[in-house]
C-alpha positions as CSV (number, residue, x, y, z in Angstrom):
1,M,49.8,6.5,5.7
2,K,48.6,5.2,2.1
3,W,50.3,1.9,0.2
4,L,51.7,2.7,-3.6
5,I,52.2,0.0,-5.7
6,F,56.4,0.7,-6.9
7,F,57.9,-0.7,-10.4
8,I,61.6,-0.9,-10.6
9,M,62.6,-1.1,-14.3
10,A,65.6,-2.4,-16.1
11,N,65.6,0.9,-18.1
12,T,63.2,3.4,-17.6
13,D,62.9,5.1,-14.1
14,S,61.3,3.6,-11.3
15,F,57.6,4.8,-10.7
16,A,54.6,4.3,-8.2
17,V,51.4,3.8,-9.7
18,K,50.1,7.1,-8.0
19,T,46.1,6.2,-9.3
20,L,45.8,3.1,-6.7
21,K,46.3,3.9,-2.8
22,F,46.2,1.1,-0.9
23,D,45.4,2.1,3.5
24,T,47.5,-1.2,4.7
25,M,50.5,-3.2,3.5
26,N,48.6,-6.3,3.2
27,E,45.8,-4.4,0.7
28,C,48.5,-3.4,-1.5
29,I,50.2,-6.7,-1.5
30,D,46.5,-8.7,-2.5
31,Y,45.9,-6.2,-5.1
32,V,49.5,-6.4,-6.9
33,N,48.6,-10.7,-6.0
34,D,45.6,-10.7,-7.8
35,P,45.4,-12.4,-11.5
36,S,42.4,-10.3,-11.7
37,N,44.5,-7.3,-11.5
38,A,47.3,-8.5,-14.0
39,S,45.5,-6.1,-16.8
40,T,45.7,-3.3,-15.3
41,L,49.0,-3.4,-13.9
42,A,50.0,-4.2,-17.4
43,I,48.5,-1.0,-18.9
44,E,50.4,1.1,-16.2
45,V,54.0,0.1,-17.2
46,I,53.2,-0.6,-21.0
47,A,51.9,3.6,-20.7
48,K,55.7,4.5,-18.3
49,A,58.0,2.0,-19.5
50,G,56.3,0.6,-22.8
51,F,56.5,-2.5,-24.7
52,N,60.1,-3.8,-24.7
53,D,61.6,-2.8,-20.6
54,T,61.6,-5.3,-18.7
55,I,59.8,-5.4,-14.7
56,L,62.9,-5.9,-12.3
57,S,60.8,-5.8,-8.5
58,V,57.6,-4.5,-7.7
59,A,56.8,-3.8,-4.0
60,C,54.5,-2.1,-2.0
61,L,56.0,0.8,-0.7
62,T,54.5,4.2,1.3
63,E,54.7,7.1,-0.6
64,E,57.8,8.6,1.8
65,K,59.3,5.5,1.5
66,I,59.6,6.0,-2.5
67,R,60.3,9.9,-2.5
68,K,63.2,8.5,-0.5
69,E,64.0,5.9,-3.0
70,I,64.1,8.3,-5.9
71,D,65.6,11.1,-3.8
72,E,68.9,8.5,-3.3
73,S,68.3,6.9,-7.0
74,T,68.6,10.9,-8.5
75,S,71.5,12.1,-6.0
76,A,73.4,8.9,-7.3
């Protein structure tokens, strides 16, 4: 099971960073919390949501959980 970084945005659709995959939740959390990775994560957010959107939440979720979250949000 792979873990991905998942962003919930204020104005655009939520998304996962598919270029970064982790074997454990702790690896994912450590990556997100490491300040040296901030620019990489910022580039991902800007590419998907632009400069003016607000990040509401960042989570480390499994690919399966992300699919379920996206399916639920599109069916609502």
